[in-house]
C-alpha positions in Angstrom: 70.9 124.3 103.6 69.6 121.1 102.0 72.3 118.5 102.4 72.5 114.9 101.1 75.1 112.6 102.8 75.9 109.4 101.0 77.2 106.8 103.5 76.2 106.2 107.1 79.7 105.6 108.4 81.6 107.6 111.0 82.5 110.5 108.6 78.9 110.9 107.2 77.1 110.5 110.5 79.4 112.8 112.5 79.3 115.5 109.9 75.5 115.3 109.9 75.4 115.5 113.7 77.7 118.6 113.9 75.9 120.4 111.1 72.4 119.7 112.4 73.2 120.7 116.0 74.8 123.9 114.8 71.9 124.9 112.6 68.6 122.9 113.1 67.2 124.5 110.0 69.5 122.4 107.8 67.6 119.6 106.0 70.0 116.6 106.2 69.3 113.3 104.6 71.7 110.4 104.9 71.6 107.5 102.4 73.2 104.2 103.2 73.2 101.3 100.7 73.5 98.6 103.3 70.8 97.4 105.7 70.6 99.0 109.2 73.0 97.3 111.6 75.1 95.7 108.9 78.7 96.4 109.6 81.8 94.4 108.9 84.9 94.2 111.1 85.0 94.0 114.9 86.3 96.9 117.0 87.8 100.3 116.4 90.6 101.9 118.4 91.4 105.6 119.1 94.4 107.1 120.7 94.0 109.8 123.4 95.1 112.4 120.8 92.4 111.2 118.4 89.7 111.5 121.1 90.8 115.0 122.1 89.6 116.3 118.8 86.1 114.8 119.4 85.9 116.2 122.9 86.8 119.7 121.6 84.3 119.5 118.7 81.3 118.4 120.8 81.8 117.8 124.5 78.2 116.7 125.0 78.3 114.0 122.4 81.8 113.0 123.4 80.5 111.8 126.8 78.1 109.4 125.2 80.6 108.3 122.6 83.2 107.1 125.1 80.8 105.9 127.8 81.3 102.2 127.1 84.8 102.2 125.7 87.5 99.8 126.8 90.6 101.7 127.9 94.3 100.9 128.3 97.5 102.9 128.8 100.1 100.5 127.4 100.7 98.2 124.5 102.6 94.9 124.1 104.9 93.7 121.4 105.2 89.9 121.5 108.4 88.5 119.9 109.9 85.1 120.4 107.2 84.5 123.0 108.4 87.5 125.1 105.9 90.2 126.0 107.5 93.6 125.9 105.3 96.3 127.4 105.5 100.0 126.2 103.6 102.3 128.5 102.4 105.9 127.9 100.3 104.8 124.9 96.7 105.5 125.7 94.1 103.7 123.7 90.3 103.7 123.8 88.4 100.8 122.0 84.8 100.1 121.1 82.8 97.8 118.9 82.3 99.3 115.4 78.6 98.5 115.5 78.2 100.3 118.9 80.1 103.3 117.7 77.7 103.6 114.7 74.7 103.1 116.9 75.7 105.9 119.2 76.2 108.2 116.2 73.0 107.2 114.6 70.9 107.7 117.8 72.5 111.2 118.3 71.7 112.1 114.6 68.1 111.0 114.9 67.6 112.9 118.1 68.7 116.1 116.3 66.3 115.4 113.4 68.8 114.0 110.8 66.9 111.6 108.5 68.7 108.3 107.7 67.5 105.9 105.0 69.1 102.4 104.8 68.9 100.0 101.8 69.1 103.0 99.6 71.8 103.2 96.8 72.2 106.5 94.9 72.7 105.5 91.3 72.5 109.0 89.8 74.6 111.4 91.9 74.3 114.2 89.4 70.5 114.2 89.7 70.8 114.2 93.5 73.3 117.1 93.4 70.9 119.2 91.4 68.2 118.8 94.1 70.3 119.8 97.1 72.8 122.5 98.1 75.6 120.0 99.2 76.4 116.4 98.6 78.8 114.8 101.1 80.3 111.6 99.6 81.2 109.5 102.6 80.6 106.1 101.0 83.9 104.4 101.9 87.1 103.1 100.3 85.1 101.7 97.4 83.2 104.9 96.9 80.6 104.8 94.1 80.5 108.6 94.0 84.3 108.7 93.4 83.9 106.2 90.6 81.1 108.1 88.9 83.3 111.3 88.8 86.7 109.7 88.5 87.7 112.1 85.8 87.0 115.0 88.2 88.4 113.6 91.5 91.4 111.9 89.7 91.9 109.1 92.3 95.0 106.9 92.5 95.3 103.5 94.0 98.2 101.6 95.5 97.7 97.9 96.3 100.1 96.7 98.9 101.5 93.1 99.0 100.6 91.7 102.4 97.5 89.7 103.0 95.0 90.4 105.8 92.0 88.7 107.4 89.8 90.3 110.1 88.8 88.0 112.9 87.3 88.3 116.4 87.9 86.2 119.5 86.6 85.8 123.0 90.2 85.9 124.3 90.5 89.3 125.9 93.6 91.2 124.9 93.6 94.1 127.4 96.5 96.0 125.9 96.8 96.7 122.1 99.0 93.6 121.3 101.2 93.0 118.2 102.2 89.3 118.0 104.9 88.1 115.7 105.1 84.4 115.2 107.7 82.5 113.1 106.4 79.3 111.5 108.0 76.8 109.1 106.2 78.7 106.3 107.2 82.3 107.3 106.2 85.1 109.7 102.6 85.6 110.8 101.5 88.8 112.6 98.4 89.4 114.7 97.1 92.9 115.6 94.8 92.4 118.6 92.9 94.4 121.2 89.9 94.1 123.4 87.0 96.3 122.4 84.2 95.0 124.7 83.8 93.1 127.9 83.7 89.8 126.0 85.4 90.3 122.6 88.7 91.3 121.0 89.7 92.2 117.4 92.2 89.8 116.0 93.6 90.9 112.6 96.0 88.4 111.0 98.7 89.7 108.5 101.0 87.6 106.4 103.2 88.2 103.4 102.0 86.6 100.1 104.8 84.1 99.8 104.2 82.8 103.4 100.4 82.8 102.7 100.9 80.6 99.6 103.4 78.3 101.2 100.9 77.7 104.1 98.2 76.8 101.5 95.9 79.7 102.5 95.5 80.6 98.8 93.4 77.5 98.5 91.8 77.4 101.9 88.1 78.2 102.7 87.2 80.9 105.2 86.7 78.4 107.9 90.0 76.5 107.1 91.9 79.8 107.2 90.3 80.6 110.6 91.4 77.3 112.0 94.9 77.6 110.6 95.4 81.0 112.0 94.0 80.0 115.4 96.6 77.2 115.6 99.4 79.6 114.7 98.5 81.8 117.6 97.4 79.1 120.0 99.8 80.2 122.8 98.0 83.6 122.9 94.5 82.4 122.2 94.5 79.6 124.7 91.3 77.6 124.5 89.5 80.4 122.5 88.9 80.1 118.8 88.8 82.8 116.1 85.4 84.1 115.1 84.5 85.1 111.5 82.5 87.9 109.9 83.2 87.9 106.2 86.8 87.2 107.2 88.2 86.8 103.7 91.8 87.5 102.8 92.4 91.0 101.2 95.3 93.4 100.5 95.5 97.0 101.6 94.4 99.4 98.9 95.7 102.9 99.5 93.4 105.6 98.0 94.3 109.2 97.2 92.5 111.9 95.3 94.0 114.8 93.4 90.8 116.8 93.6 88.6 116.7 96.8 85.5 118.5 95.4 83.5 118.8 92.3 80.8 121.4 91.9 78.7 120.9 95.1 80.1 117.4 95.9 82.8 116.8 98.5 84.6 113.6 99.4 85.0 112.6 103.1 86.7 109.9 105.1 87.8 106.7 103.3 86.2 107.9 100.0 88.7 110.8 100.1 91.7 108.9 101.4 92.5 105.7 103.2 95.0 105.3 106.1 96.3 101.9 106.8 95.0 100.3 110.0 98.5 99.7 111.3 98.3 103.3 112.5 94.8 102.9 114.0 93.8 106.3 112.6 91.3 105.6 109.8 88.1 106.4 111.9 89.9 109.3 113.6 90.8 110.8 110.2 87.2 110.4 108.9 85.8 112.2 112.0 88.4 114.9 111.8 87.4 115.4 108.1 83.8 115.8 109.3 84.8 118.4 111.9 86.9 120.4 109.3 84.1 120.4 106.7 81.6 121.5 109.2 83.9 124.3 110.4 84.5 125.4 106.8 80.7 125.7 106.2 80.2 127.6 109.5 83.0 130.1 108.6 81.7 130.7 105.1 77.9 130.4 105.2 76.4 130.4 101.7 79.8 130.3 100.0 80.5 126.7 99.1 83.7 127.2 97.2 85.2 129.1 100.2 84.0 126.5 102.6 85.6 123.7 100.5 88.8 125.7 100.2 88.9 126.1 104.0 88.3 122.3 104.4 91.2 121.4 102.1 93.6 123.9 103.7 92.9 122.4 107.1 93.0 118.7 106.1 95.5 118.3 103.2 98.6 118.6 105.3 97.3 116.1 107.9 96.2 113.7 105.2 99.6 113.7 103.5 101.4 113.3 106.8 99.3 110.4 107.9 99.6 108.6 104.5 103.3 109.1 104.5 103.6 107.6 108.0 101.3 104.8 107.0 103.5 104.0 104.0 106.5 103.7 106.3 104.6 101.5 108.7 103.5 99.3 105.8 107.1 99.0 104.6 108.1 97.9 108.1 105.5 95.2 108.2 106.2 94.0 104.7 109.9 93.5 105.6 109.5 92.3 109.1 111.3 89.0 108.3 114.5 91.0 108.2 113.9 92.1 111.8 113.1 88.8 113.4 116.7 88.2 114.4 116.6 91.1 116.9 116.2 90.5 120.6 112.6 91.2 121.9 113.5 94.7 123.4 115.4 95.8 120.3 112.6 94.5 118.1 110.0 96.5 120.1 112.1 99.6 119.8 112.5 99.2 116.1 108.7 98.8 115.9 108.0 101.9 117.9 110.4 104.0 115.6 109.1 102.5 112.3 107.2 105.6 111.0 110.0 108.1 111.8 107.5 110.2 113.9 108.5 108.9 117.3 111.9 109.8 118.6 114.0 108.3 121.3 113.2 111.3 123.5 109.5 110.8 122.9 109.9 107.2 124.2 111.8 108.4 127.2 108.9 110.7 128.0 106.3 108.0 127.5 108.0 105.1 129.2 111.4 105.9 130.9 111.8 102.2 131.9 111.4 101.0 128.3 113.8 103.7 127.1 116.4 102.7 129.7 116.2 99.1 128.7 116.8 100.1 125.1 119.7 102.3 126.1 121.2 99.4 128.0 121.1 97.3 124.8 122.2 100.3 122.7 119.0 99.9 120.6 118.9 103.7 120.0 122.3 103.6 118.5 121.5 100.8 116.0 118.1 102.3 115.0 117.9 103.8 111.5 117.5 107.6 111.3 113.9 108.8 111.1 112.6 109.1 107.6 
């Protein structure tokens, strides 16, 4: 097959790698509009469940993929200055730029061609020249926009404000820090992803954001303000910026996933809020499913697309529903701040309705016992 992949993110590169390794006769060309090495954000995080899919799909590549990951088997919820640990949550973290480099190197070794600084303006023309177009060009997908009447996308902008930062303060566990200020509640999502650096994502509701004057602040002023809010956790370390501008989560869905010989993949297909830490995982699972569909139905693109959708639509809907509940919890966290730290952590762990009290007892019996002593499980809302 002659395959064009638009977007050199994890979805596009991983699909290209799997397809080329399975059939070296495939001619695969990846087009990326950004320069080589240009990536925004800091680290990415995988759960052990997410990594298991990658290990099963390609054990050889998996070893290289996780070789330099930072690992931890617990998380911390920081409330009222109290650090509540919840064990049995296995996380693997790496720099986004390193993840893409490992993927790119593996693709090039197999003979996948990657062209940077190349924007595809006429997707229809490209689609006529190849057998398959994989649109993996992100949450702001240009391909999806060109064929919006066919893919029928919908968008839901959520209310909270976010800014991505990095820091040299090393947060070994995945840490959720909740800080009450005179203006309102600030939240930090933080985790170490390299020997020297951690991701530090700041979240705040729009009213608090405006009362704090952040709607008028420069990027550097916002950085300094947020560093002061979380000074007890950052110590003498500052926040680092990389296009760290305030934004709102934009949840993307598509009624149709394919059009003629074009298929959406990853964030172009659907976005999953980062509070679940599953966006990259979902993108790479999309890549696995599309590859498997093509292997099972060689030469029959409609059947391959149907197999891809059958496999991925239920998981996509499930994750987006869980992400919506997680977003609701964060957007209404001010109503939870009166809880004691253990009860607060318990409420957080149950926020999506997908983790039961029995699940927590299996993961961390000590945490579950502390919750039972405080009757947290009796006060918790029923799972959605």
